[in-house]
N, C-alpha and C positions, 0 to 999 in steps of 0.2 A: 359319313360324319354326322353326328347328332347336331341338330340345329335347335338351340334354345330360343325361348321367347325374346330374350335380350339380343341375341345375335341376329334374329330375324328382324327385330325392330331396327337395329343398326343398319342392316342391309337395305331395308325399305327407305330409311332416312337418307342414306347415301345415294340411292337411286333418284330420290326426289331432288336432292341437291345437284346431282349431275344434270338433270333436265332443266332445273332452274338456271344453272350456269350457262346452258346452251340456248336458253330462251324458249325451248319447246314447251315448257310448262305453261306458257301463255296460250297454247292451243286449247280449245274447248274439249277436244277429244284426242287422246294420245295413249301410247303405251307407257305406263308408269314404271313397270318392272318387267324385265325381259329375260327370265331364265338365267342361263349360263352367263349372258352378257352382264348381268347384275349380281352374279355370285351364287345363285341357287337354281340349279337345273330343275326343270319340271314345274316351275311356278312362274306365271306371268299375270300381269294385272293391267286391265284396260280401263280408261276413264271415258265416259260419255257424259259430258256436262256434269250434273250433280250425282251421277251414279258410277260406281266401279263394278266391274266383273272380275272376280279373282278366279283364275284358272289353275287347277292342280292336276298334274298327271297322276294316274291311278297309283303308281308306285310311290307317290309323295303324300298319300292320304294322311300319314302321321302328322303332317303340318297343320291339319285342320284344327287340332286342339290349340296350337299356338296362335293361329289366325283368329280363332274365336276369342281367345284371351286378349288379343291385341285390338279386337274390333272397337272398343270404346275410344281408342286413340286414332283410328283410321280416318274418321271424318275430318278431324283437324289436320292430320298429316297430309291428306290428299285434297282437301277442300271440297268434300262431297257430303251428301246427306244420307245416302243409302248404298248398300253393297250387296252383291250376289256372289255366290260360290258355285262354280261348275267343276265337276270332276270329269276328267277325260280318260275314258277307259282305253285299254289296249286296242280294241277294235273301234275305230272312229265312228262306225255306223251306230254302235250302241250309245256313244256319247250324245249323238244327235237326237236320240229317242227320249232323253230325259231333260226336264226343265232345270234351270239353275235354281238354287235355293237361297232364300234371303239370309244374309250374314249379319246385317245390322240395318237399322233405320226402318222407314215405312216402305211397304211394297210400292214400286213404281212400274206399272204395266207397260207404259210407253212414254217416250219423251222425244222432243225435237232437239237436235243438236246442230250448232252452227259449224260450218267449215268454210271459211272465207265468206263469200256472198251467198252461199248455198245453205240450205237446211235439210237434214236427213232424219227420218224416223227410226228410232231405236227401240226395240222391245227386248229388254235385258234378259228376261227369263226364257224367251222362246227360242231364238236362234243361238247357235253356239257362239257366234260372234256378235250377237245383238242386232244383226242385220246391216252392219256397216264394217267393211274391211278397212281397218285403220292403216294397214301396211300399204294400201293403194292411195293414200292421201296425196303424195307427190305426183302420182300418175294422173289423178283427177285434175290437179292444178295444171299439168302439162297439156292435157286434153283440152281444157278450157282455153289455153293459150294458142293452140295450133289448129283448131277446128273450124275457124271462120270460113263460111262458104263451101264446106265440104260435106260429102255424103258419108255417113258413119254407120257401120254395122256393129252392134254390140251383142255377141252371142254368149250363151250361158249368163244372161244379164243379171240374174239374181234380183236384188232390189233396185237395179237400174242406175246406180250412182255414177258409173263411168259414162253412160250415155247422157245422163243429165248434166254432168260436167261438160261434155262436148257441146250439148245444146246451149248451155250457158255461154259458151264461147262463140255463139252465132253459127253453129253448124247449119247447113242448108236442110239436111234431113238426118234423122237418127232413127234407126230401126232396132228395137230392143226385143230380143228373142230368148225365151226360156220355156222349158217344158212344163213348169209349175204355174198353174193359173193363180194359186193363192199368192205366190211370190210376186207374180206380175201385178196383182192388185196392190201389193205393197209398193212396187215400183211406180205405179200410177199415183199413189198417194204422195210419194216423193216429188213426182213431176208436178202434180197439182199444187202442192205447197209452194213450189218455187216459181211457177209460171202462170198461175191463175189470174194474177193482177195484170199480166202483160201477155195474153195468149197469142200464139202464132202457129201457123201450120208447120208440119215437118216432123212431129214425133209420132212413131207408131209402136204398138206393143203387139207381139205375136206369140201366142202360146203354142209352141211346137218344139220338137226335138231340134236342137241347134244343128246337128249333123244333117238331118233331113232337109232343113231349111237351106243350109249352105249348098247342098247338092242341087236343090231346085233352082237356087239363084245362079249357080254356075251354068245350068242349062239355059236359063233366061238370058244370061250375059252372052253365051254363045249364039243365041238367037237375036242379039242386037240390043239387049237391055244395057243401060249405062252401068258401068262397074262402080265400086266404092273407092273412096279416097283413103279411108281408114277402116280397118277391120280389127276388132277387139275379140280375143279368144281367152276367156278366163274360166276354164273348166274346173269342176270339182275333181277330186282324186278318184272318186267312185260314185256310182249312182245306178239308177235303172230308168229305162225309157222303153215304153211299149212292151214291158215285161222282159226286156233284154238288159243284161248288166252292162254298165259302162265302167271301164277302168282306163284311166289316163295313160298308164304305161303302155297299153296296147293300142291306144287310139291316137297317140301323139303325131305320128307321121301323117295320117290321113287328115287330121285337123290342120296341120301346117300347110299341107298341099291344098286343101280347100280354101284356106284363108288367102294364100298367095294367088290362087286362081281368080279370086273375086276382086282383086285390086286393079285399079287403073295404072297406067304408066306413072311412076313416081309416087304411087300410093304406099301407105305404111301399114305394116302388120305389128300388132302388139299381142304377144302371147305370154301368159303367166302360168306358172306351174309350182305347186307347193308339195309335190311328191319328192320325198327325200332322196329317192334313188335316181332322180333326174337332175343333173347339175348343169351349169351354164354351158360347159364344153359340149355336152351331148345335145342340148337345144340348138346351139350354133351349128353343129355338124349336121343335124337333121334338116335345119332350115336351108343350109347351103345345098344339100343334096336334093331336097325336094324342089328347090328353085331351079336347079339344073335340069331336072327331069321335065319340068314344065317349059324349059327354054327361057326362064326369067332370071335376070342377073340380080343377085342379092347384094345390096350395098348398105353402108351406114349401120352395120350391126352394132347395137348398143345393149348393154345389160340393164335390166330393170331391177332396182334395189328399193328396199323400204326406207322410210324416213329415219333420221338420226336417233329418234327415241327407241328404235328397234336396235338394241345394242348387241344382240346375239347374232353374229354373222357366221356361225358354224354351219357346215353342210347339213347338219341335223335340224337346224332351226325351221320351224313350220311357219314361215312367212313368205312374202312375195319373192319369187325367183322367176325371172322371165327375160325375154329379149324383145327388142324393137328393131325392125328392119325396114328398108325401103326396097322396092322392086322396080326394075326397068327392063 
C-alpha cells in the first residue's frame, strides 16, 4: 500500500493523540510511533527530550521523501527541536556501523534526559537506540523499587541504566559488566551524573566478557563467596568477544544456567531477549529446564513487557521480551 504524505501525517497525529490520552506523552522520553501498532510497519519514532530519532526499516526507504516533506511540522507535532533519521538494514550489524543523519533542526551530539528521579546521557547519532533502551523504562522503575539492601549483578550492562536504577533504590552493591570499555565509560558518566552529589560505596564497573565473568563468579561462589540477590542478563542478539562470535540463539541456555547459579535462595533473575525467533514460551521452558538441572526450583515466573507506548505487541516486534523468575 502506498503511503502518502497526508496519510502519514494522519497516522503520526493519531499516534500522538493515543499517547496523550494515556498520559504517556508526559514522559520526557518515550516511543511516539511503534510500527504496526500505530499503522505503519517498519517505522518507529523515539523521543529523547527535545530530540526524536526516526527509525526506518530498509524496505521502507520510500518513506524518506514523505518524512522530509513533513519535517517542518514534526517539531510542533512532537514538541521537539531536532530530529535524526536512522535506516535499519536487513543485517543489523550493518545498521550499527552507520550514524543517524540529521532530519531537521540543529545537530545535538548529546543531551541528558530525565526518567523519574534519574538522568541518562543520550547520543542520538551514535548508538542505534541513542544509548537508552526506552522499552526497559518500566523495568528500571521496578528495579529501583525492589533493590534496597540487595547485591545486584548487571551483565551486558551497556550504558548501565538498569544497574543505576537498582543503585538508586539503595542496592547494597551493583556490579556492572560489559566487554566494551567505551560503553562502560558512558555508563560511568550516567553514574556520576546521578550520584556525584551523594557518593557512596557499592558501584563497580568491570570491562570483561559477561560470560567469562559469570563463570568466574560461579567458581567464587562455590568457594564461599556471597551470591547475588538479583541478576540481570540483557544480551545483544549478536556480537563478538575475544574474536569469537556471540549469537544469543545458541547462548541462551548457558546464560540462563549461569544466571540461576549465581543467585542466593529467593534471588531473582531477569533475562531479556529481542531475538524474534525466541518467544516467551521458549524462554520459560528453557528457564524451568535449566533450573531443574541445577536442582533449583523456579517460581514466580513473570513475563517482562515494554511500556504502553510500545503498541506493537506482535511476535516480530523488536522490543523488550523477557522473563523474571525467582529461585529456591
